[in-house]
One Martini backbone bead per residue (centre of mass of N, CA, C, O) as a GRO file, in nm:
protein
  290
    1MET     BB    1  -3.868   2.376   5.918
    2GLY     BB    2  -3.875   2.157   6.156
    3VAL     BB    3  -3.711   2.208   6.481
    4GLY     BB    4  -3.641   2.058   6.797
    5HIS     BB    5  -3.455   2.252   6.889
    6ASP     BB    6  -3.375   2.540   7.058
    7MET     BB    7  -3.465   2.815   6.910
    8SER     BB    8  -3.230   3.093   6.841
    9PRO     BB    9  -3.078   3.394   6.763
   10SER     BB   10  -2.817   3.316   6.952
   11CYS     BB   11  -2.776   3.086   6.757
   12GLY     BB   12  -2.562   3.008   6.512
   13GLY     BB   13  -2.731   2.788   6.377
   14CYS     BB   14  -2.998   2.952   6.350
   15ARG     BB   15  -2.874   3.179   6.171
   16ALA     BB   16  -2.846   2.978   5.920
   17LEU     BB   17  -3.171   3.024   5.883
   18GLY     BB   18  -3.209   3.197   5.641
   19GLY     BB   19  -3.547   3.309   5.596
   20VAL     BB   20  -3.650   3.188   5.864
   21ASP     BB   21  -3.909   3.175   6.091
   22LEU     BB   22  -3.847   3.152   6.421
   23ASP     BB   23  -4.126   3.184   6.543
   24ALA     BB   24  -4.256   2.952   6.385
   25LEU     BB   25  -4.075   2.740   6.508
   26HIS     BB   26  -4.152   2.787   6.806
   27GLU     BB   27  -4.465   2.721   6.734
   28GLY     BB   28  -4.434   2.433   6.562
   29SER     BB   29  -4.356   2.422   6.286
   30ARG     BB   30  -4.362   2.140   6.032
   31GLY     BB   31  -4.375   2.330   5.759
   32LEU     BB   32  -4.162   2.392   5.471
   33ARG     BB   33  -4.071   2.573   5.175
   34GLY     BB   34  -3.879   2.596   4.930
   35PRO     BB   35  -3.620   2.787   4.906
   36PHE     BB   36  -3.344   2.711   5.132
   37THR     BB   37  -3.101   2.734   5.406
   38VAL     BB   38  -2.919   2.463   5.574
   39ALA     BB   39  -2.613   2.452   5.658
   40GLY     BB   40  -2.552   2.479   5.332
   41LEU     BB   41  -2.827   2.355   5.245
   42SER     BB   42  -3.013   2.338   4.956
   43VAL     BB   43  -3.353   2.371   4.959
   44THR     BB   44  -3.600   2.258   4.708
   45GLY     BB   45  -3.817   2.150   4.885
   46SER     BB   46  -4.010   1.990   5.115
   47ALA     BB   47  -4.096   1.988   5.475
   48ALA     BB   48  -4.231   1.729   5.704
   49ALA     BB   49  -4.308   1.687   6.055
   50ASP     BB   50  -4.569   1.507   6.250
   51GLY     BB   51  -4.445   1.310   6.494
   52ARG     BB   52  -4.433   1.019   6.320
   53GLN     BB   53  -4.286   1.111   6.054
   54PRO     BB   54  -4.045   1.147   5.845
   55ALA     BB   55  -3.871   1.358   5.651
   56VAL     BB   56  -3.818   1.450   5.310
   57ILE     BB   57  -3.529   1.610   5.167
   58ALA     BB   58  -3.460   1.807   4.895
   59THR     BB   59  -3.131   1.845   4.773
   60THR     BB   60  -2.826   1.925   4.624
   61THR     BB   61  -2.707   1.652   4.796
   62GLY     BB   62  -2.976   1.510   4.824
   63ALA     BB   63  -3.119   1.296   5.037
   64TRP     BB   64  -3.297   1.383   5.334
   65PHE     BB   65  -3.357   1.322   5.686
   66MET     BB   66  -3.620   1.389   5.916
   67SER     BB   67  -3.729   1.365   6.204
   68SER     BB   68  -4.032   1.365   6.366
   69THR     BB   69  -3.916   1.607   6.560
   70GLY     BB   70  -3.674   1.766   6.398
   71SER     BB   71  -3.378   1.689   6.549
   72ARG     BB   72  -3.293   1.529   6.278
   73LEU     BB   73  -3.030   1.506   6.028
   74ARG     BB   74  -2.989   1.299   5.727
   75PRO     BB   75  -2.857   1.102   5.514
   76GLY     BB   76  -2.923   0.869   5.311
   77GLY     BB   77  -2.839   0.564   5.487
   78VAL     BB   78  -2.779   0.725   5.759
   79ARG     BB   79  -2.730   0.761   6.068
   80ALA     BB   80  -2.854   0.936   6.315
   81ARG     BB   81  -2.790   1.263   6.470
   82PRO     BB   82  -2.748   1.510   6.659
   83TRP     BB   83  -2.801   1.863   6.559
   84CYS     BB   84  -2.700   2.167   6.451
   85ALA     BB   85  -2.763   2.391   6.201
   86GLY     BB   86  -2.447   2.497   6.204
   87GLU     BB   87  -2.388   2.189   6.131
   88ARG     BB   88  -2.230   1.990   5.923
   89PRO     BB   89  -2.272   1.696   5.823
   90ARG     BB   90  -2.107   1.418   5.817
   91GLU     BB   91  -1.945   1.196   5.655
   92PRO     BB   92  -1.965   0.881   5.601
   93ALA     BB   93  -1.815   0.599   5.686
   94MET     BB   94  -1.618   0.373   5.544
   95ARG     BB   95  -1.548   0.077   5.473
   96LYS     BB   96  -1.297  -0.149   5.503
   97VAL     BB   97  -1.022  -0.299   5.337
   98ILE     BB   98  -0.859  -0.588   5.484
   99ALA     BB   99  -0.551  -0.743   5.471
  100ASN     BB  100  -0.470  -1.086   5.556
  101GLU     BB  101  -0.117  -1.188   5.586
  102PHE     BB  102   0.106  -1.426   5.506
  103VAL     BB  103   0.469  -1.363   5.471
  104THR     BB  104   0.751  -1.365   5.318
  105LEU     BB  105   1.052  -1.209   5.258
  106ASP     BB  106   0.984  -1.267   4.930
  107GLY     BB  107   0.647  -1.228   4.905
  108VAL     BB  108   0.503  -1.492   4.988
  109VAL     BB  109   0.150  -1.651   5.017
  110GLN     BB  110   0.173  -1.946   4.964
  111ALA     BB  111   0.094  -2.195   5.162
  112PRO     BB  112   0.128  -2.145   5.497
  113SER     BB  113  -0.012  -2.402   5.663
  114TYR     BB  114   0.025  -2.649   5.445
  115ALA     BB  115   0.162  -2.860   5.220
  116ASP     BB  116  -0.130  -2.906   5.033
  117GLU     BB  117  -0.283  -2.631   4.997
  118ASP     BB  118  -0.090  -2.518   4.738
  119LEU     BB  119   0.040  -2.663   4.425
  120ALA     BB  120   0.075  -2.447   4.241
  121GLY     BB  121   0.352  -2.459   4.032
  122GLY     BB  122   0.503  -2.669   4.228
  123PHE     BB  123   0.474  -2.616   4.522
  124GLU     BB  124   0.703  -2.721   4.815
  125HIS     BB  125   0.649  -2.507   5.091
  126GLY     BB  126   0.426  -2.586   5.258
  127GLY     BB  127   0.397  -2.453   5.593
  128TRP     BB  128   0.600  -2.204   5.670
  129ASN     BB  129   0.438  -2.062   5.919
  130ALA     BB  130   0.405  -2.252   6.171
  131ARG     BB  131   0.689  -2.203   6.325
  132TYR     BB  132   0.598  -1.878   6.388
  133LEU     BB  133   0.391  -1.942   6.586
  134ASP     BB  134   0.240  -1.767   6.860
  135ASP     BB  135   0.072  -1.598   7.093
  136VAL     BB  136   0.084  -1.327   6.944
  137SER     BB  137  -0.004  -1.421   6.655
  138MET     BB  138  -0.266  -1.565   6.738
  139GLN     BB  139  -0.405  -1.311   6.849
  140TRP     BB  140  -0.397  -1.160   6.581
  141VAL     BB  141  -0.576  -1.353   6.428
  142ILE     BB  142  -0.824  -1.339   6.612
  143ASP     BB  143  -0.873  -1.033   6.596
  144ASN     BB  144  -0.922  -1.023   6.292
  145VAL     BB  145  -1.153  -1.228   6.260
  146ARG     BB  146  -1.342  -1.106   6.497
  147GLY     BB  147  -1.329  -0.794   6.368
  148ALA     BB  148  -1.513  -0.859   6.148
  149GLY     BB  149  -1.793  -0.804   5.910
  150GLY     BB  150  -1.638  -0.965   5.681
  151TYR     BB  151  -1.554  -1.159   5.379
  152LEU     BB  152  -1.293  -1.185   5.136
  153LEU     BB  153  -1.291  -1.427   4.859
  154GLY     BB  154  -1.150  -1.652   4.681
  155ARG     BB  155  -1.193  -1.948   4.544
  156GLY     BB  156  -0.971  -2.118   4.685
  157THR     BB  157  -1.016  -2.018   4.975
  158TYR     BB  158  -1.310  -2.088   4.993
  159GLN     BB  159  -1.287  -2.398   4.949
  160ARG     BB  160  -1.105  -2.453   5.193
  161PHE     BB  161  -1.284  -2.327   5.413
  162ALA     BB  162  -1.554  -2.484   5.352
  163ALA     BB  163  -1.414  -2.765   5.429
  164HIS     BB  164  -1.332  -2.683   5.736
  165TRP     BB  165  -1.500  -2.484   5.934
  166PRO     BB  166  -1.771  -2.655   5.973
  167HIS     BB  167  -1.552  -2.897   6.106
  168ALA     BB  168  -1.426  -2.782   6.343
  169PRO     BB  169  -1.278  -2.805   6.623
  170GLU     BB  170  -1.309  -2.690   6.936
  171GLU     BB  171  -1.021  -2.534   6.945
  172GLN     BB  172  -1.135  -2.355   6.671
  173GLN     BB  173  -1.396  -2.178   6.748
  174VAL     BB  174  -1.281  -1.888   6.768
  175LEU     BB  175  -1.279  -1.897   6.442
  176ALA     BB  176  -1.529  -2.053   6.335
  177GLU     BB  177  -1.766  -1.879   6.423
  178PRO     BB  178  -1.717  -1.629   6.238
  179MET     BB  179  -1.669  -1.780   5.971
  180ASN     BB  180  -1.964  -1.915   5.967
  181THR     BB  181  -2.155  -1.643   6.027
  182LEU     BB  182  -2.036  -1.448   5.850
  183PRO     BB  183  -2.002  -1.280   5.581
  184LYS     BB  184  -1.936  -1.404   5.238
  185TYR     BB  185  -1.732  -1.288   4.963
  186VAL     BB  186  -1.714  -1.418   4.629
  187ALA     BB  187  -1.458  -1.447   4.380
  188SER     BB  188  -1.612  -1.583   4.081
  189THR     BB  189  -1.645  -1.759   3.745
  190THR     BB  190  -1.681  -2.095   3.824
  191ILE     BB  191  -1.887  -2.066   4.040
  192GLU     BB  192  -2.210  -2.143   4.187
  193GLU     BB  193  -2.517  -2.083   4.275
  194PRO     BB  194  -2.546  -2.211   4.560
  195LEU     BB  195  -2.377  -2.177   4.846
  196ARG     BB  196  -2.302  -2.390   5.115
  197TRP     BB  197  -2.197  -2.183   5.286
  198GLN     BB  198  -2.269  -1.996   5.531
  199ASN     BB  199  -2.314  -1.675   5.425
  200ALA     BB  200  -2.259  -1.719   5.112
  201ARG     BB  201  -2.155  -1.515   4.823
  202LEU     BB  202  -2.153  -1.383   4.521
  203LEU     BB  203  -1.994  -1.159   4.311
  204ALA     BB  204  -2.161  -0.966   4.102
  205GLY     BB  205  -2.027  -0.870   3.831
  206ASP     BB  206  -1.848  -0.611   3.888
  207LEU     BB  207  -1.601  -0.615   4.114
  208GLY     BB  208  -1.550  -0.319   4.187
  209ALA     BB  209  -1.849  -0.241   4.228
  210ALA     BB  210  -1.914  -0.451   4.447
  211VAL     BB  211  -1.703  -0.358   4.660
  212ALA     BB  212  -1.786  -0.061   4.674
  213ALA     BB  213  -2.072  -0.124   4.781
  214LEU     BB  214  -1.981  -0.261   5.043
  215LYS     BB  215  -1.828  -0.014   5.159
  216ALA     BB  216  -2.104   0.167   5.162
  217ASP     BB  217  -2.210  -0.008   5.363
  218ASP     BB  218  -2.313  -0.140   5.634
  219GLY     BB  219  -2.064  -0.212   5.876
  220GLY     BB  220  -1.798  -0.380   5.902
  221ASP     BB  221  -1.511  -0.469   5.814
  222LEU     BB  222  -1.331  -0.605   5.539
  223HIS     BB  223  -1.177  -0.926   5.515
  224LEU     BB  224  -0.890  -1.035   5.354
  225ILE     BB  225  -0.805  -1.377   5.286
  226GLY     BB  226  -0.564  -1.437   5.113
  227SER     BB  227  -0.625  -1.427   4.793
  228PRO     BB  228  -0.404  -1.305   4.582
  229GLY     BB  229  -0.562  -1.230   4.325
  230LEU     BB  230  -0.771  -1.047   4.458
  231LEU     BB  231  -0.577  -0.853   4.592
  232GLN     BB  232  -0.439  -0.741   4.338
  233THR     BB  233  -0.696  -0.628   4.212
  234LEU     BB  234  -0.779  -0.432   4.448
  235ILE     BB  235  -0.523  -0.269   4.446
  236HIS     BB  236  -0.547  -0.170   4.152
  237LEU     BB  237  -0.843  -0.035   4.227
  238GLY     BB  238  -0.819   0.105   4.521
  239LEU     BB  239  -0.975  -0.096   4.766
  240VAL     BB  240  -0.735  -0.098   4.966
  241ASP     BB  241  -0.654   0.014   5.305
  242GLU     BB  242  -0.515  -0.250   5.437
  243LEU     BB  243  -0.214  -0.413   5.569
  244ARG     BB  244  -0.193  -0.729   5.740
  245LEU     BB  245   0.120  -0.854   5.850
  246MET     BB  246   0.310  -1.163   5.852
  247ILE     BB  247   0.663  -1.163   5.865
  248ASP     BB  248   0.871  -1.409   5.774
  249PRO     BB  249   1.201  -1.556   5.832
  250VAL     BB  250   1.165  -1.649   5.504
  251VAL     BB  251   1.270  -1.827   5.207
  252VAL     BB  252   1.116  -1.981   4.894
  253GLY     BB  253   1.179  -1.875   4.577
  254GLY     BB  254   0.858  -1.892   4.523
  255GLY     BB  255   0.535  -1.787   4.411
  256LYS     BB  256   0.275  -1.645   4.537
  257ARG     BB  257   0.225  -1.300   4.557
  258LEU     BB  258   0.138  -1.009   4.697
  259PHE     BB  259   0.264  -0.872   4.444
  260GLY     BB  260   0.271  -0.759   4.139
  261ASP     BB  261   0.426  -0.715   3.801
  262ASP     BB  262   0.327  -0.384   3.717
  263GLY     BB  263   0.521  -0.126   3.796
  264ALA     BB  264   0.396  -0.006   4.045
  265LEU     BB  265   0.375   0.261   4.262
  266GLN     BB  266   0.334   0.192   4.636
  267PRO     BB  267   0.276   0.370   4.885
  268LEU     BB  268   0.322   0.336   5.240
  269ARG     BB  269   0.188   0.330   5.583
  270LEU     BB  270   0.295   0.300   5.897
  271VAL     BB  271   0.101   0.203   6.188
  272ASP     BB  272   0.221  -0.088   6.283
  273SER     BB  273   0.460  -0.271   6.506
  274ARG     BB  274   0.604  -0.607   6.568
  275VAL     BB  275   0.781  -0.859   6.754
  276THR     BB  276   0.820  -1.179   6.781
  277GLY     BB  277   0.953  -1.466   6.935
  278THR     BB  278   1.025  -1.582   6.620
  279GLY     BB  279   1.091  -1.310   6.426
  280ALA     BB  280   0.843  -1.190   6.347
  281ILE     BB  281   0.648  -0.944   6.164
  282ILE     BB  282   0.398  -0.719   6.270
  283ALA     BB  283   0.212  -0.533   6.021
  284THR     BB  284   0.070  -0.207   5.947
  285TYR     BB  285  -0.070  -0.080   5.639
  286ALA     BB  286  -0.137   0.204   5.458
  287THR     BB  287  -0.286   0.315   5.198
  288GLY     BB  288  -0.408   0.555   4.990
  289GLY     BB  289  -0.710   0.467   5.111
  290GLY     BB  290  -0.632   0.479   5.449
   0.00000   0.00000   0.00000
């Protein structure tokens, strides 16, 4: 297999190319046929890089690509980086699913923003979060929304957002711009495509498989906003990596809750916390998957 970095018997990485003729490599050989081992990867097929096209290498760990110069080797679907043959390529980082939630001290996440936001179950305390917003918490909201690579939304949250953000006033554009332009993935069995909101699409088929596929794809982290039913489902499936919570010093006595009553023990790890000027606590917790 042609390798573009300066091959030498004195290089520990090159010595890992057991059974490969180093002289032939130095002379610019661009094609070798397996089986042989490169940095612990058992090559079973052939590899050839002709200076114009990358080679595809069949290995026991799946398909790998070698750059046209032979200087880079990477697993299929992962961006290449320079490496020495003695270094095993790192596993690609998965995208995270990060839940962003306003939550009361008794664990309710229903209707934080305004009175008639979500009246399900006769909920009468909508808008409980507004009094606790200050400069610190608003910057936290902005950083989360603008730091996302896309959004995961349940049906109710999607419908409320789709009705508001495309028509948001100028002073809300710092949030409206990413909300309107970034991809939005909607979990629903009752609404149908095409979705009217720009860059929004339904998650088709099995929800867990669909979200797992998104996590394995390229891009920034996926932020789940509101959507308590969707959040509980993804927590149950082990697909949520972080919880970013604004915990308000208020009790509302009932409503849709952050966690379901499933009896499951779910240890979390505190990553960061701070107290706002209004007495709210902003905390980030890593789950077992984070």
